C-alpha positions in Angstrom: 7.0 -7.2 -3.2 10.7 -7.4 -4.1 12.9 -5.3 -2.0 13.1 -4.5 1.7 15.2 -2.1 3.3 14.8 -1.9 7.0 11.3 -0.4 7.6 10.7 0.2 4.0 9.2 -2.2 1.3 9.5 -1.4 -2.3 6.6 -2.7 -4.4 7.8 -3.6 -8.0 4.9 -5.4 -9.5 1.5 -4.3 -11.0 -1.2 -4.0 -8.5 -4.0 -5.5 -10.5 -6.5 -8.5 -9.9 -3.9 -10.8 -11.5 -1.1 -9.9 -8.8 -2.9 -8.7 -5.6 -3.9 -12.2 -4.5 -0.2 -13.4 -4.3 0.7 -10.4 -2.5 -2.1 -10.5 -0.2 -1.3 -14.1 0.7 2.4 -13.3 1.2 1.3 -10.5 3.8 3.4 -7.8 4.9 6.8 -8.3 6.3 6.0 -6.7 9.7 7.8 -9.2 11.9 9.8 -7.1 14.4 8.8 -3.8 13.0 6.9 -1.0 14.8 6.8 1.2 11.6 6.7 0.3 7.9 6.6 2.3 4.7 5.4 0.6 1.5 6.8 2.5 -1.4 4.6 2.3 -4.5 6.9 4.4 -6.8 7.7 1.4 -9.2 4.1 0.4 -9.6 3.1 0.9 -13.2 -0.5 -0.4 -13.3 -3.3 -0.5 -10.9 -7.0 -1.4 -10.7 -9.7 -1.4 -8.0 -8.0 -4.5 -6.6 -5.0 -2.4 -5.5 -7.3 -0.3 -3.2 -8.6 -3.6 -1.5 -5.0 -4.7 -1.0 -3.7 -1.4 0.6 -6.8 -1.7 2.9 -6.0 -5.3 3.7 -2.3 -4.3 4.5 -3.5 -1.6 6.7 -5.8 -3.8 8.7 -2.9 -6.3 9.0 -0.5 -3.6 10.3 -3.3 -2.4 12.8 -3.7 -5.9 14.2 0.1 -6.2 14.7 0.4 -2.6 16.1 2.6 -1.5 13.4 2.3 2.1 12.0 2.0 1.6 8.2 2.3 4.3 5.6 2.2 4.4 1.9 4.8 6.3 -0.2 4.8 7.5 -3.9 1.1 6.3 -4.4 0.3 6.6 -8.1 -2.3 9.2 -8.9 -4.6 6.7 -10.6 -4.6 4.7 -7.3 -5.5 7.8 -5.4 -8.1 8.5 -7.8 -9.7 5.1 -7.4 -9.4 5.4 -3.6 -11.3 8.8 -3.8 -13.8 7.2 -6.0 -14.5 4.5 -3.4 -14.5 7.1 -0.6 -11.5 5.6 1.2 -8.7 8.0 0.3 -8.7 9.6 3.7 -8.1 6.0 5.3 -4.8 5.6 3.6 -1.9 7.0 5.8 0.4 8.7 3.3 4.0 9.9 3.6 5.4 13.1 2.7 3.8 15.1 -0.2 1.5 12.1 -1.1 -1.8 13.4 0.1 -5.2 12.7 -1.3 -6.6 15.9 -2.9 -10.4 16.6 -3.1 
């Protein structure tokens, strides 16, 4: 997580087993927010750990009463979420919608 602009966070790292632990420990920057968009447009590589991270962030946001949405979710990440049966749990922005 490198860049934050108001209620939007841009993820600029790979979301793989090597990186998600650090991102998870940092947590979401939700202090004072009621709504937050996590933009994944610059994510180049994902594995199954990415799905776990998004679900953990979603739980964190729900506990803090923050409306969390994900934007520009890479297709390979959506494919993994579909495989695990959790794609419908991910709140997506705009044209990012899980296809069957």
